[in-house]
C-alpha positions in Angstrom: -6.3 -3.9 22.9 -2.7 -3.6 21.8 -1.4 -0.9 19.4 2.0 -1.5 17.7 3.7 1.9 17.3 6.9 3.3 15.8 7.9 6.8 16.8 7.6 9.5 14.2 5.5 7.4 12.0 1.9 7.1 10.8 1.1 5.4 14.1 1.9 8.6 16.1 -1.5 10.0 15.0 -3.2 6.9 16.5 -1.4 7.3 19.8 -2.6 10.9 19.9 -6.2 9.6 19.2 -5.8 7.2 22.2 -4.9 10.2 24.3 -7.9 12.1 23.0 -10.1 9.1 23.8 -8.9 9.0 27.4 -7.9 5.4 26.8 -4.2 5.3 27.6 -4.9 3.0 30.5 -7.0 0.6 28.3 -4.9 0.3 25.1 -1.4 -1.1 25.5 1.1 0.7 23.2 4.0 -1.5 22.2 6.9 0.3 20.4 8.5 -1.5 17.5 11.0 -0.7 14.8 10.1 -0.3 11.1 12.1 0.2 7.9 12.6 3.9 7.3 12.8 5.8 4.0 16.4 6.8 4.7 17.4 3.1 5.0 17.5 3.1 8.8 15.5 0.8 11.0 14.2 -2.6 10.0 11.3 -5.0 10.3 10.7 -5.9 13.9 10.0 -9.6 14.6 7.8 -8.6 17.5 5.4 -6.7 15.1 2.6 -9.0 13.9 1.6 -6.7 11.0 1.9 -8.9 7.9 4.0 -6.3 6.1 5.9 -5.1 9.2 4.1 -1.7 9.2 2.5 0.5 11.8 0.0 1.2 13.1 -1.5 -2.3 13.8 -4.2 -2.7 16.4 -5.0 -6.0 18.0 -8.5 -6.2 19.5 -10.4 -9.0 21.3 -12.3 -9.6 18.0 -9.3 -9.6 15.7 -6.6 -7.4 14.3 -7.2 -4.1 12.5 -4.9 -2.5 10.0 -5.0 0.8 8.0 -5.3 4.0 9.8 -8.9 4.8 8.8 -10.1 1.5 10.0 -8.1 1.8 13.3 -9.6 5.3 13.9 -13.1 4.0 13.5 -12.5 0.9 15.6 -11.1 3.0 18.5 -13.8 5.6 18.3 -16.4 2.8 18.5 -14.6 1.1 21.4 -14.6 4.3 23.4 -17.8 6.2 22.4 -17.9 8.2 25.6 -15.3 10.5 24.2 -17.6 11.6 21.4 -14.9 11.8 18.8 -17.1 10.3 16.1 -20.8 10.4 15.4 -22.5 7.2 16.5 -24.3 5.0 14.0 -27.6 6.7 13.4 -26.4 10.1 14.6 -26.4 13.1 12.3 -23.0 13.5 10.6 -22.1 9.8 10.6 -21.9 9.7 6.8 -19.8 12.8 6.7 -17.4 11.4 9.3 -17.0 8.1 7.5 -16.5 10.0 4.2 -13.5 11.9 5.6 -11.9 8.7 6.8 -12.2 7.1 3.4 -11.4 10.3 1.5 -8.1 10.5 3.5 -7.1 6.9 2.7 -8.5 6.9 -0.9 -7.6 10.3 -2.2 -5.5 12.5 0.1 -2.6 10.0 0.6 -2.4 9.0 -3.1 -2.5 12.7 -4.2 0.2 13.6 -1.7 2.4 10.7 -2.7 1.9 11.5 -6.3 2.8 15.1 -5.7 6.1 14.1 -3.9 6.9 11.7 -6.8 5.9 14.3 -9.4 3.4 12.0 -10.9 1.2 13.7 -13.6 -0.7 11.2 -15.6 -4.2 11.3 -17.1 -5.3 8.1 -15.4 -4.0 9.3 -12.0 -5.8 12.6 -12.3 -9.0 11.0 -13.6 -9.0 8.7 -10.6 -7.7 10.9 -7.7 -7.7 14.5 -9.2 -4.8 16.5 -7.9 -3.5 18.8 -5.1 -5.6 21.7 -6.2 -8.9 19.7 -6.0 -7.9 18.3 -2.7 -7.1 21.7 -1.3 -10.5 22.9 -2.6 -12.3 20.1 -0.8 -10.6 20.9 2.5 -11.1 24.6 2.1 -14.9 24.2 1.4 -15.2 22.2 4.7 -13.1 24.5 6.8 -14.8 27.7 5.7 -17.9 26.4 7.5 -16.2 26.0 10.9 -12.9 25.6 12.7 -12.9 21.8 12.0 -13.8 19.5 9.2 -17.3 18.9 10.6 -17.9 22.5 11.7 -17.7 23.4 15.4 -17.1 19.7 16.4 -13.6 18.4 16.7 -13.5 14.7 15.6 -11.1 11.9 15.0 -11.3 12.8 11.3 -9.4 16.0 12.0 -6.6 14.1 13.6 -6.3 11.7 10.6 -6.7 14.2 7.8 -4.5 16.8 9.3 -1.6 14.4 10.0 0.5 14.6 6.8 0.4 18.4 6.9 1.3 18.5 10.6 4.3 16.4 10.2 5.4 17.6 6.7 4.3 21.3 6.5 6.1 21.7 3.2 3.3 19.7 1.4 0.6 21.7 3.1 -1.6 23.7 0.6 -0.9 27.5 0.9 -4.5 28.2 2.0 -5.1 30.3 5.1 -8.0 28.3 6.5 -6.1 25.0 6.0 -3.0 26.4 7.7 -5.0 27.8 10.6 -6.8 24.4 11.0 -3.4 22.5 11.0 -2.0 24.9 13.6 -5.2 24.5 15.7 -5.0 20.7 15.6 -1.2 20.6 16.1 -1.6 22.6 19.3 -3.7 20.0 21.0 -2.1 18.5 24.2 -2.4 15.0 22.8 -0.1 15.7 19.9 2.4 17.5 22.1 2.4 14.5 24.5 3.0 12.1 21.7 5.8 14.2 20.1 7.6 14.2 23.5 7.1 10.5 24.0 8.3 9.8 20.4 11.5 11.8 21.2 12.1 9.7 24.3 11.6 6.5 22.4 14.1 7.6 19.7 16.6 8.7 22.3 16.4 5.3 23.9 
C-alpha cells in the first residue's frame, strides 16, 4: 500500500491512523505537495490523485480516495489493531455511520460555518453547527469516545477538524475534553513532529 500525504493537511489524520494500526512498516507514505488556501504549494506531478488532493491510498486492488473510505480500507486491511468493529460485530453500523456522518454532514456544516452560509436548502439538508454539536454531545456523554469506552478510527476522523482548527470547535465541555483526549495520543504527536520536519525540508 502507498499513501500520498502532504504535511499539515487532511492526510495527516490518515498517517496518524497508520501509526495507530501499527502499520508504518507496511504502508509506504510518500510526501507530495498540494495547492494551499494561502496560494502556496501546487499540484504535484508525482501525486496520482485525479484532482491533485491528499490523502490518496493505492492498494493492491485499486486506489481509494476520500478519507472515510481510506479509514475503512485501512482498518479492514489491518484488523488486528481492532480500531473498527468487524463485519457482523456489534457496533459495526454505528462505526460506519460516524464515517459517513463526518463526510456527509460535519465537513459541509463546518465549511458552511466558515463561509457564513445560511440558506434554507443548506439547513434542510445538513442542519447546522448547533445540531452537529448536539449529535456529538449525545454520543460523548455516554463515554470518553464516540462509541463509548472503545477508541476507534472514527474518533480520529471526526475529531480532526477540531484538533487542527480549535476555533471552530463547539464550546461544549464533553466535546472539548474528547478533542484534548484524542489530540494527546502518541500517534498524533508523532505525525505533528514529522510534518514539521517535512515542512522544514
